[in-house]
C-alpha positions in Angstrom: -0.4 -0.1 0.1 2.2 3.4 -1.6 1.1 6.7 1.1 -1.8 8.4 -0.1 -3.4 4.9 0.4 -2.6 4.8 4.0 -3.3 8.6 4.6 -6.8 7.9 3.1 -7.6 4.6 5.8 -6.1 6.9 8.5 -8.8 9.9 7.6 -11.1 6.7 7.1 -11.5 6.5 10.7 -11.8 10.0 12.0 -15.6 10.9 12.3 -15.5 14.6 11.8 -13.4 13.8 8.3 -16.1 13.6 5.0 -13.9 12.0 2.7 -15.4 12.2 -0.1 -16.2 16.3 0.0 -13.1 16.6 0.9 -9.8 14.6 0.1 -9.2 12.7 -3.2 -7.0 10.1 -4.4 -5.3 11.7 -7.5 -2.7 10.5 -10.1 -0.4 13.9 -11.4 2.2 14.5 -13.3 4.5 17.9 -13.2 6.0 19.5 -16.3 7.7 23.0 -15.8 9.0 25.6 -18.7 10.5 28.4 -18.9 9.9 30.5 -21.7 10.6 34.0 -23.2 7.8 35.8 -25.0 7.3 34.2 -28.3 7.5 31.3 -26.8 4.6 32.1 -24.4 2.7 33.6 -26.8 2.8 30.7 -28.7 2.4 27.7 -26.2 -0.5 30.2 -24.6 -2.4 29.7 -27.9 -1.3 26.3 -28.6 -3.4 25.5 -25.3 -6.9 25.8 -27.1 -10.0 26.8 -25.3 -9.4 27.5 -21.9 -10.7 28.9 -18.6 -9.4 30.1 -15.9 -8.1 33.6 -14.9 -4.7 35.7 -16.5 -3.3 38.8 -15.5 -1.9 41.5 -17.5 -0.1 45.4 -16.4 -3.6 47.2 -16.5 -6.3 44.3 -15.9 -7.5 40.8 -15.2 -9.0 38.7 -17.9 -11.4 35.8 -16.8 -11.9 33.0 -19.6 -14.9 30.4 -19.7 -13.7 28.0 -22.3 -11.9 30.5 -24.2 -8.7 30.8 -26.6 -6.1 33.0 -25.3 -6.2 36.7 -26.6 -3.4 38.5 -26.0 -1.5 41.4 -27.4 2.4 41.5 -27.8 2.7 45.0 -26.0 0.7 43.3 -23.1 2.6 39.9 -22.3 1.0 38.4 -19.2 1.8 38.6 -15.3 0.1 36.0 -14.4 -2.0 33.3 -14.9 -4.0 30.4 -14.0 -5.7 28.4 -16.4 -7.1 24.6 -16.5 -9.3 22.2 -19.7 -10.2 19.3 -18.5 -7.8 17.1 -16.5 -5.1 19.7 -17.2 -3.7 23.3 -15.4 -1.6 25.7 -15.4 0.3 28.1 -13.5 2.0 31.1 -15.0 4.6 33.1 -13.3 7.1 36.0 -14.8 10.7 36.1 -13.9 13.1 38.5 -14.4 14.9 39.8 -18.0 11.8 38.5 -19.7 11.0 35.2 -19.2 8.5 32.8 -17.9 7.5 29.8 -15.7 4.8 27.9 -17.4 3.9 25.0 -15.0 1.6 22.0 -16.4 -0.5 19.5 -13.9 -2.6 16.8 -15.2 -4.2 15.7 -12.4 -6.5 12.3 -12.9 -8.8 10.7 -9.7 -6.7 7.3 -9.8 -8.5 5.2 -6.6 -5.9 2.3 -7.7 -2.8 4.1 -8.1 -2.4 7.5 -6.6 0.4 9.6 -6.6 -1.1 12.3 -4.8 -4.3 13.6 -2.5 -6.3 16.0 -3.4 -7.8 18.5 -1.2 -10.6 20.6 -2.6 -10.3 24.4 -1.1 -12.6 27.2 -2.7 -11.7 30.5 -2.2 -14.5 33.5 -3.4 -13.8 35.7 -6.1 -14.8 39.3 -4.7 -15.3 40.2 -8.1 -16.9 37.7 -10.5 -19.2 36.5 -7.5 -18.4 32.7 -7.7 -15.6 30.3 -5.7 -12.9 29.5 -7.4 -12.4 26.0 -6.6 -8.9 24.5 -6.7 -7.3 20.9 -5.4 -4.1 21.0 -2.6 -1.8 18.1 -3.9 -0.8 16.5 -0.7 2.3 13.9 -1.3 5.0 12.7 1.2 8.1 14.0 2.1 11.4 12.7 2.9 9.5 11.5 6.5 6.6 10.2 4.4 4.6 13.1 5.9 2.6 14.5 3.5 3.3 17.9 2.3 1.3 20.2 0.1 3.8 20.8 -2.8 0.2 22.4 -5.1 -2.4 24.0 -5.3 -4.0 23.9 -9.0 -7.6 25.8 -10.4 -9.9 23.3 -11.5 -13.4 25.1 -11.6 -15.7 28.3 -10.8 -18.2 27.7 -9.0 -21.3 29.4 -8.7 -21.4 31.2 -5.1 -24.1 30.6 -2.4 -26.2 33.4 -1.9 
C-alpha cells in the first residue's frame, strides 16, 4: 500500500472527516518550462480553449472555455488556467522570461500519487468561487506535504 492509500485509510477512521467531499486520491504529473515572450505567446495560443484567469499590467482577464488572446505589447504577469484534467500556472520571471507549470491531475483510486484536498475561494468581483485542489504527497519523512494547489473550476457562489 502506498503512502496516499495509507493516509486515506487513516482519514477514513476519523469521524469528523468527510472523505467524499474533502480528500480525493489522484495521479498527478508535473512539467515546468521557462519561456521567452515569443515562445510564451505561441504556447498560450496552442492551449486551445481554456478557463481561468490571466493578469496583465492593466487588468485581469477571465476566460470561460476561450482561447487566450493577448497583444504582444501586453504580456501576462500571471495566470491560472485549466481545461479538462490539465491545469497551468504562469508566473513572470526576471529578464523577460516566464515559468509555465503544467499539472495533469486525474482521479485514481488504484495507484494514486497524491491526495487532493478541495479548497474554495471567493472571487470577489465575479461572485463565483474558485475551486482548487491542493496536491499533497509524501515528503522525505513520509509525512504529507502540500506541493501545489491548482485551479480546477469555477462554481457559482451560494447567496
